[in-house]
C-alpha positions in Angstrom: 47.2 -15.9 -46.8 49.2 -18.7 -45.2 47.6 -21.1 -42.6 49.2 -19.4 -39.6 48.0 -16.0 -40.6 44.5 -17.3 -41.2 44.4 -18.9 -37.7 45.6 -15.7 -36.1 43.0 -13.7 -38.0 40.2 -16.0 -36.9 41.5 -15.8 -33.3 41.7 -12.0 -33.4 38.1 -11.8 -34.7 36.9 -14.2 -32.0 38.7 -12.3 -29.3 37.2 -9.0 -30.5 33.7 -10.5 -30.4 34.2 -11.6 -26.8 35.9 -8.4 -25.6 34.0 -5.5 -27.3 30.7 -4.2 -26.1 27.8 -5.4 -28.2 24.1 -4.7 -28.7 21.9 -7.7 -29.0 18.5 -7.3 -30.6 15.4 -9.3 -29.6 11.9 -9.2 -31.2 9.2 -11.8 -30.4 7.9 -11.3 -34.0 11.2 -12.1 -35.6 11.8 -15.3 -37.7 13.7 -18.0 -36.0 17.4 -18.4 -36.8 18.5 -14.8 -36.1 21.8 -14.1 -34.4 20.8 -10.9 -32.6 23.1 -8.6 -34.5 20.5 -6.2 -35.8 16.7 -5.7 -35.8 16.5 -7.5 -39.2 18.4 -10.5 -37.7 17.0 -10.3 -34.2 16.7 -13.2 -31.7 13.0 -14.1 -31.3 13.5 -15.0 -27.6 15.3 -13.3 -24.7 17.0 -16.4 -23.5 19.3 -16.4 -26.6 20.3 -12.8 -26.0 21.1 -13.4 -22.4 23.2 -16.4 -23.3 25.2 -14.4 -25.9 25.7 -11.6 -23.4 26.9 -14.1 -20.8 29.7 -15.2 -23.2 30.8 -11.6 -23.7 33.1 -9.6 -21.4 30.8 -6.6 -21.9 29.5 -4.2 -21.0 26.7 -5.2 -23.4 23.2 -4.0 -24.2 20.1 -6.0 -25.1 17.4 -4.2 -26.9 14.0 -5.9 -26.6 11.0 -5.0 -28.9 7.5 -4.8 -27.6 5.8 -8.2 -27.0 5.6 -11.0 -24.5 8.6 -13.1 -23.5 8.6 -16.3 -21.4 11.7 -18.1 -20.0 12.5 -21.5 -21.4 15.9 -22.3 -19.9 16.1 -23.9 -16.4 18.4 -22.8 -13.7 18.5 -24.7 -10.4 21.8 -23.6 -8.7 22.6 -26.1 -6.0 19.1 -27.5 -6.0 18.9 -31.1 -7.4 15.3 -31.0 -8.6 14.2 -30.7 -12.2 10.7 -29.2 -12.0 9.3 -27.3 -15.0 9.0 -24.3 -12.7 12.8 -23.9 -12.8 12.7 -22.0 -16.1 13.9 -18.4 -15.6 15.7 -15.5 -17.4 19.1 -15.8 -15.8 20.8 -12.4 -15.9 24.6 -12.2 -16.6 26.9 -9.5 -15.3 27.8 -6.3 -17.2 24.6 -6.0 -19.2 21.9 -3.3 -19.6 18.6 -4.6 -20.9 16.1 -2.2 -22.4 12.5 -2.9 -23.4 9.9 -0.8 -25.1 11.3 -0.7 -28.7 9.1 -0.8 -31.8 11.9 -2.7 -33.5 13.2 -0.1 -35.9 15.2 2.3 -33.6 18.8 3.0 -34.2 19.3 4.8 -31.0 18.0 4.7 -27.4 17.0 8.3 -27.9 14.3 7.2 -30.4 12.7 4.8 -28.0 9.5 5.8 -26.3 9.3 3.8 -23.1 6.0 2.2 -22.1 6.8 -0.7 -19.7 3.4 -2.2 -20.2 4.3 -3.0 -23.9 7.3 -5.3 -23.1 6.2 -8.2 -20.9 8.3 -10.8 -19.1 5.8 -13.4 -18.0 6.1 -16.5 -15.7 2.8 -17.9 -17.1 4.6 -20.6 -19.0 1.5 -22.5 -20.0 -0.6 -19.4 -20.7 -3.4 -20.7 -18.5 -3.5 -18.2 -15.7 -7.0 -17.0 -14.8 -8.0 -13.7 -13.1 -10.6 -14.0 -10.4 -13.4 -11.5 -9.6 -10.9 -9.3 -7.8 -8.6 -9.3 -10.8 -6.1 -11.5 -8.9 -4.4 -14.1 -11.0 -4.9 -17.7 -9.9 -4.0 -21.1 -11.2 -0.3 -20.3 -10.9 1.1 -23.6 -9.6 2.7 -24.4 -13.0 4.3 -20.9 -13.4 8.0 -20.1 -13.2 9.3 -19.8 -9.7 11.3 -16.8 -10.7 10.8 -14.8 -13.9 14.2 -13.3 -13.5 17.3 -14.6 -11.6 20.4 -12.7 -10.7 22.7 -15.2 -9.0 25.9 -13.2 -8.2 25.4 -11.1 -11.3 26.7 -7.5 -11.0 26.4 -4.3 -13.0 23.0 -5.4 -14.3 20.4 -2.8 -15.4 16.9 -3.3 -16.6 14.6 -0.6 -18.0 11.1 -0.5 -19.3 9.6 -3.9 -18.7 6.6 -5.4 -17.0 7.4 -8.5 -14.9 4.3 -10.5 -14.2 2.9 -13.9 -13.1 6.0 -15.2 -11.4 5.1 -17.7 -8.7 7.7 -18.5 -6.1 5.9 -21.6 -4.8 8.9 -24.0 -4.6 11.0 -25.3 -1.7 13.7 -23.5 0.2 16.7 -24.6 2.4 18.7 -26.1 3.8 19.6 -23.3 6.2 22.6 -22.6 8.4 22.1 -21.0 11.8 19.9 -21.2 14.8 16.2 -21.6 14.5 15.6 -21.6 18.3 15.1 -19.0 20.9 12.2 -16.6 21.3 10.8 -14.8 19.5 12.7 -15.0 16.2 15.4 -17.1 14.6 18.9 -16.2 13.4 19.7 -17.8 10.0 23.1 -17.0 8.4 22.8 -18.8 5.1 20.2 -20.3 2.8 21.2 -22.8 0.1 18.3 -22.3 -2.3 15.2 -20.1 -2.1 12.4 -21.0 -4.5 9.7 -19.7 -2.1 11.0 -16.2 -2.5 11.0 -13.6 -5.4 8.3 -14.5 -7.9 9.4 -11.7 -10.2 13.1 -11.5 -9.4 15.4 -13.4 -7.1 18.7 -11.6 -6.5 21.4 -13.6 -4.5 25.0 -14.0 -3.7 26.1 -10.4 -4.0 24.0 -9.6 -7.1 23.8 -5.9 -8.0 20.7 -5.1 -10.1 19.3 -1.6 -11.0 15.7 -1.5 -12.1 14.1 1.6 -13.7 10.7 2.3 -15.4 9.4 -1.1 -14.4 6.1 -2.6 -13.5 5.8 -5.7 -11.3 2.2 -7.0 -11.1 0.5 -10.2 -10.2 3.7 -11.8 -9.0 3.5 -14.0 -5.9 5.4 -16.0 -3.4 3.8 -19.0 -1.6 5.1 -20.5 1.6 3.2 -23.7 1.3 6.3 -25.7 0.2 8.8 -23.8 2.2 10.9 -25.9 4.5 12.8 -23.3 6.6 10.8 -22.8 9.7 11.1 -20.5 12.8 10.5 -21.1 16.4 7.9 -23.9 17.0 6.5 -21.8 19.9 5.1 -19.4 17.2 3.5 -22.2 15.3 6.5 -22.9 13.0 5.9 -20.1 10.5 8.2 -20.0 7.5 11.5 -18.3 8.0 12.5 -17.2 4.5 9.5 -17.4 2.2 8.4 -14.0 0.8 8.7 -11.3 -1.7 6.0 -11.8 -4.3 7.8 -9.5 -6.8 11.4 -9.4 -5.6 13.6 -11.2 -3.1 17.1 -10.0 -2.2 19.2 -12.4 -0.2 22.8 -12.5 1.1 25.4 -9.9 2.0 26.3 -7.3 -0.7 23.2 -8.1 -2.7 21.7 -4.7 -3.7 18.6 -4.0 -5.7 18.1 -0.4 -6.8 14.7 0.6 -7.9 13.8 3.9 -9.6 10.4 4.9 -11.0 8.7 1.5 -10.7 5.2 0.3 -10.0 4.4 -2.6 -7.7 0.7 -3.5 -7.9 -1.3 -6.6 -6.8 1.7 -8.6 -5.8 1.2 -11.1 -2.9 2.8 -13.4 -0.4 0.5 -16.3 0.1 0.3 -19.0 2.7 0.9 -19.2 6.4 3.5 -16.8 7.7 4.6 -15.5 4.3 6.4 -12.1 4.4 6.6 -9.2 2.0 3.9 -8.9 -0.6 6.2 -7.2 -3.1 9.7 -7.1 -1.7 11.7 -9.3 0.7 15.2 -8.6 2.0 17.1 -11.2 4.0 20.7 -11.8 5.3 22.4 -8.4 4.9 20.9 -7.6 1.5 19.7 -4.1 0.7 17.2 -2.0 -1.4 17.4 1.5 -2.6 14.0 2.7 -3.8 12.9 6.1 -5.3 10.0 7.5 -7.2 8.0 4.3 -7.0 4.5 3.2 -6.0 3.3 0.2 -4.0 -0.4 -0.4 -4.2 -2.8 -3.3 -3.5 -0.1 -5.6 -2.3 -0.7 -8.2 0.4 1.2 -10.6 2.7 0.1 -13.1 5.4 2.4 -12.1 8.2 4.8 -9.0 8.0 5.1 -6.3 5.4 2.2 -6.1 3.1 4.4 -4.4 0.5 8.0 -4.7 1.9 9.6 -7.0 4.4 13.2 -7.0 5.8 14.7 -9.4 8.3 18.4 -9.2 9.3 18.9 -7.1 6.2 21.4 -4.4 5.9 19.3 -1.4 4.8 16.2 -0.4 3.0 16.2 3.2 1.8 13.0 4.8 0.4 12.6 8.2 -1.2 9.7 10.0 -2.9 7.5 6.9 -3.0 3.8 6.1 -2.5 2.2 3.3 -0.5 -1.5 2.8 -0.8 -4.0 0.1 0.1 -1.5 -2.6 1.2 -2.6 -5.1 3.7 -1.7 -7.9 6.1 -4.2 -10.8 5.7 -3.1 -13.3 8.3 -4.1 -13.7 12.0 -3.0 -17.2 13.0 0.4 -16.3 14.6 -0.6 -13.1 16.4 2.3 -10.9 15.4 1.1 -10.0 11.9 2.3 -6.4 11.4 3.3 -3.7 8.9 0.5 -3.1 6.5 2.9 -1.5 4.0 6.4 -2.1 5.5 7.6 -4.5 8.2 11.3 -4.8 9.2 13.1 -6.8 11.9 16.6 -5.9 12.8 17.0 -3.9 9.6 17.9 -0.3 9.0 15.0 1.6 7.4 15.1 5.1 6.0 12.0 6.8 4.5 11.9 10.4 3.2 9.3 12.4 1.3 6.9 9.5 0.9 3.2 8.9 1.6 1.3 6.0 3.3 -2.4 5.7 3.0 -5.2 3.2 3.5 -3.0 0.4 4.6 -4.0 -2.2 7.2 -2.1 -4.5 9.6 -3.7 -7.4 11.4 -6.4 -7.5 14.0 -4.0 -8.1 16.9 -0.6 -6.5 16.0 0.4 -3.1 14.7 2.0 -0.7 12.3 -0.6 0.0 9.6 2.0 1.9 7.6 5.4 0.9 9.1 6.4 -1.8 11.6 10.0 -1.4 13.0 11.0 -4.2 15.3 14.2 -5.2 17.1 13.2 -8.6 18.6 16.6 -9.8 19.8 20.1 -8.6 20.4 22.5 -9.6 17.6 25.1 -7.0 18.7 24.3 -4.5 15.8 22.4 -1.2 16.2 19.5 -0.5 13.9 17.9 2.8 13.0 14.5 3.9 11.8 14.5 7.3 10.1 11.2 8.8 8.8 11.1 12.4 7.6 9.0 14.7 5.4 6.4 12.0 5.0 2.6 11.7 5.4 0.4 9.0 6.9 -3.3 9.0 6.2 -6.1 6.6 7.1 -3.9 3.7 8.0 -5.2 1.1 10.5 -3.6 -1.3 13.0 -4.9 -3.8 15.5 -4.8 -4.1 19.2 -1.1 -3.6 19.8 -1.3 -0.4 17.9 0.3 2.3 15.8 -2.1 3.0 13.0 0.7 4.6 11.1 3.9 3.4 12.8 4.7 0.7 15.3 8.2 0.9 16.9 9.0 -1.9 19.3 11.7 -4.1 20.7 12.9 -6.2 23.7 16.4 -6.3 24.9 17.4 -4.3 21.9 20.9 -3.8 20.6 22.8 -0.9 22.1 22.4 2.1 19.7 19.1 1.0 18.1 16.9 4.1 17.8 14.1 5.8 15.8 13.8 9.3 14.5 10.6 10.8 13.1 10.6 14.4 11.9 8.6 16.8 9.8 5.8 14.3 9.3 2.0 14.6 9.0 -0.2 12.0 10.7 -4.0 12.3 10.1 -7.0 10.1 10.4 -5.1 6.9 11.4 -6.6 4.4 13.8 -5.5 1.6 16.1 -6.3 0.0 19.4 -3.5 1.8 21.1 -1.6 4.7 19.6 -3.9 5.8 16.8 -0.8 7.1 14.8 2.3 5.9 16.6 3.0 3.1 19.1 6.4 3.0 20.8 7.7 0.2 23.0 11.3 -0.2 24.2 13.1 1.7 21.4 14.5 5.2 22.1 12.6 7.5 19.8 12.9 11.2 18.9 10.0 13.0 17.2 10.3 16.6 16.1 8.2 19.0 14.0 5.4 16.6 13.5 1.7 17.2 13.2 -1.0 14.8 14.5 -4.5 15.6 13.4 -7.7 13.5 13.7 -6.1 10.2 14.8 -8.1 7.9 17.0 -7.4 5.0 19.3 -9.9 2.6 20.8 -8.1 2.3 24.2 -5.1 4.6 24.8 -3.3 7.4 23.1 -5.4 8.9 20.3 -2.2 9.9 18.6 0.7 8.2 20.5 1.0 5.3 22.9 4.4 5.1 24.7 5.7 2.3 26.8 8.6 0.0 27.7 6.3 -2.9 27.8 8.4 -5.7 26.5 11.4 -4.9 28.7 9.1 -4.2 31.6 7.7 -7.7 31.8 11.2 -9.1 32.0 12.1 -7.4 35.3 11.2 -8.8 38.7 9.9 -5.5 40.1 9.9 -1.9 38.9 12.1 -0.5 36.1 14.2 2.5 36.9 13.4 5.6 34.8 17.0 5.6 33.3 16.4 2.1 32.0 13.1 2.9 30.4 13.4 3.9 26.7 12.7 7.6 26.2 10.2 9.0 23.7 11.2 12.6 23.1 8.6 14.9 21.4 9.3 18.5 20.5 7.9 21.3 18.4 4.8 19.3 17.4 1.1 19.8 17.1 -1.7 17.5 18.3 -5.2 18.5 17.2 -8.6 16.7 17.2 -7.1 13.4 18.2 -9.4 11.2 20.3 -9.8 8.0 22.4 -13.1 6.6 21.4 -13.5 4.0 24.1 -14.7 1.6 21.4 -12.6 -1.3 20.1 -14.6 -3.1 17.6 -12.1 -5.9 17.2 -11.1 -7.1 19.6 -13.5 -5.9 22.3 -12.0 -4.3 25.4 -12.3 -7.5 27.6 -10.5 -9.5 24.8 -8.0 -6.7 24.5 -7.0 -6.9 28.1 -6.8 -10.7 27.9 -4.6 -10.3 24.8 -2.3 -7.8 26.5 -1.9 -10.2 29.4 -1.2 -13.1 27.1 1.4 -11.0 25.3 3.1 -10.1 28.5 3.3 -13.8 29.4 5.0 -14.6 26.1 7.7 -12.0 26.5 8.3 -12.8 30.2 8.1 -16.6 29.7 5.0 -16.8 31.9 6.2 -14.4 34.6 4.2 -11.3 33.5 0.6 -10.4 33.2 -1.7 -7.4 32.6 -4.9 -7.1 34.6 -6.0 -3.6 33.7 -5.7 -1.0 30.9 -7.5 2.2 31.7 -8.6 4.0 28.5 -7.5 7.6 27.9 -5.0 10.1 26.6 -6.7 11.8 23.7 -3.3 12.8 22.3 -0.7 10.8 24.3 -0.7 7.9 26.7 2.3 6.9 28.8 1.7 3.5 30.3 3.4 0.2 31.1 6.8 1.8 32.1 6.4 4.6 29.6 9.0 7.4 29.7 7.9 10.5 27.7 9.4 14.0 27.3 7.3 16.8 25.6 8.7 20.2 24.7 7.3 23.2 22.9 4.2 21.5 21.6 0.5 22.3 21.3 -2.5 20.2 22.2 -5.8 21.5 20.8 -9.3 20.0 20.9 -8.2 16.5 21.7 -10.7 14.3 23.6 -11.2 11.2 25.7 -15.0 11.0 26.3 -15.9 8.6 29.2 -12.1 8.2 29.7 -9.2 10.0 31.4 -6.9 12.7 30.0 -8.3 14.7 27.1 -4.7 15.4 26.0 -2.4 13.3 28.2 -2.8 10.1 30.2 0.0 9.0 32.6 -0.5 5.5 34.1 -3.6 3.4 34.1 -1.9 0.1 33.7 -1.9 -2.7 36.3 -0.2 -6.0 36.2 2.8 -8.1 37.2 5.6 -7.3 37.6 5.2 -3.8 39.1 6.8 -2.2 36.0 3.4 -2.7 34.4 2.1 -0.1 36.8 4.7 2.6 36.2 4.5 5.6 33.9 6.3 9.0 33.6 5.7 12.1 31.4 7.7 15.3 31.5 6.3 18.4 29.8 7.7 21.8 29.3 6.8 25.0 27.4 3.7 23.6 25.9 0.1 24.7 25.6 -3.3 22.9 25.9 -6.7 24.3 24.9 -10.1 23.0 24.2 -9.3 19.4 25.3 -12.1 17.4 26.9 -12.4 14.1 28.9 -14.5 12.3 31.4 -11.7 12.9 33.9 -9.0 15.5 33.5 -9.7 17.8 30.5 -6.0 18.3 29.7 -4.2 15.5 31.7 -4.9 12.7 34.1 -2.6 10.6 36.3 -3.8 7.1 37.2 -1.7 5.4 39.8 -3.5 2.1 39.7 -0.7 0.2 41.4 -0.2 2.7 44.3 3.4 3.3 43.4 3.4 7.0 44.4 4.1 10.3 42.7 7.8 9.8 41.7 9.8 9.2 38.5 9.8 5.5 39.4 6.1 5.5 40.2 3.5 7.3 38.2 4.3 11.0 37.6 3.3 13.9 35.5 6.4 16.3 35.7 5.1 19.6 34.4 6.2 23.2 34.5 2.6 24.1 34.6 1.9 23.1 31.0 -1.4 21.1 30.4 -2.4 20.7 34.1 
């Protein structure tokens, strides 16, 4: 063979190796020096396989045998630091990574997937310690991200456990405004080492995860530098997502059949115990479970802020919690989103807790400022059991907003709420967001103050007006074809006590009205529904059975009972048609009570029960 032919042959072989799909083999038990071309010549570390796949056009596959793998290659993006925590498994595009192999299989069909057998660990030094509650501590020297997808697309991972990542590094700088109550509006974050202990997905990354376990991953806001409004105590603005953080437009993380357990978001104001979504990123989640996750501020399991959408189907949320109390708005025991579309279908929420003061033991949906985009909450065919919220309310769901974007709305249908508890709205609290509820059942929910099942208001908008708020301007809660049974107002608020509760309500009104609003009275009542603080409620074709408000007003319905400044705090309206009440009891008004504490009169813009004879 002449020299020219030989060169062409070598170039041809090199091109083929770069252009053709390949399978790279990884086995922690393999000898060093392997090239990944077979099980017998497997790489003994995952970094080498990822590097090889990065040089290939793909699509490629990486087969990983059972064992524990730790990253050893640093990736810092635009960050100029060189800390040991920068080691990460950097994911390339066009690659599918499969774990769970014994190390002899010749086909994926022969693999038996057990994600607990193939472990990707951020415990670089191998010195993590589990405390008495089985929480891993001593993580400050762990990898900030076990996995990183920086702009990588067409990435799939299957059958791994991702554990002991610790996103405790710095973040910033940020572009955008960090002023203006009550939230900020950031449009770009340069680096984010305080987010995504298990996986950080950024810059349009597209990652699909299946048959995965994320446990004992954490984010820590202690070193985060992006801060929000100083009026709220300067909580972190971007820190969060103990397991996964998705940041930037077009970034999408798809999750199927995954377990998120014992992940956390540590430190003052940290959001999203397991997942965090920021800056137009998205999640699609199905057939997954979120248990025993915790965050300091918002979203014990999942948090979204200025994200595009979070879609959840056939998933379970249990025993997630918000641990903080220093800011006052800590909410969303399982899920908390701000200016983010959220869809939940055929899922269950149980035993989750928000803070002592704020709300949404299961879900917190909040539209805190107008960014000119409408947002939607959709919850259907789901159940909420034994969730707890604080004073502001909504043991299961809290829906609230002030000066919301036109088109923002909530829809809740075909759901079961039972044995949830809160200060106001044992199951659901609505404030300032048009909400439609249909074909729902509320059974055995309790509130300490108002609305054993539902509390409805236009509180935040109400404190911003100078006087009353016209009925047409008060956001409507529409309820139809629903059942309310054995819900109750207990008259007992353990934390905070009623006097503190009234003080808290007054302080909250002052915040939203910049000192112009106050609340001087909240009258307890409404065993099933309370319409108060400029509430606007419509009820059709529904049944109220054996609800109670002992030593309070309105065994089923309370209209009014609030008193404050401006006069909108005294307003309330409820329209009811074609509904039945039976067996309801109260200290005043077995079925319904109207309390015009501000002497506004019986009118739609005063305090009014508009009934066709139902539940009088």
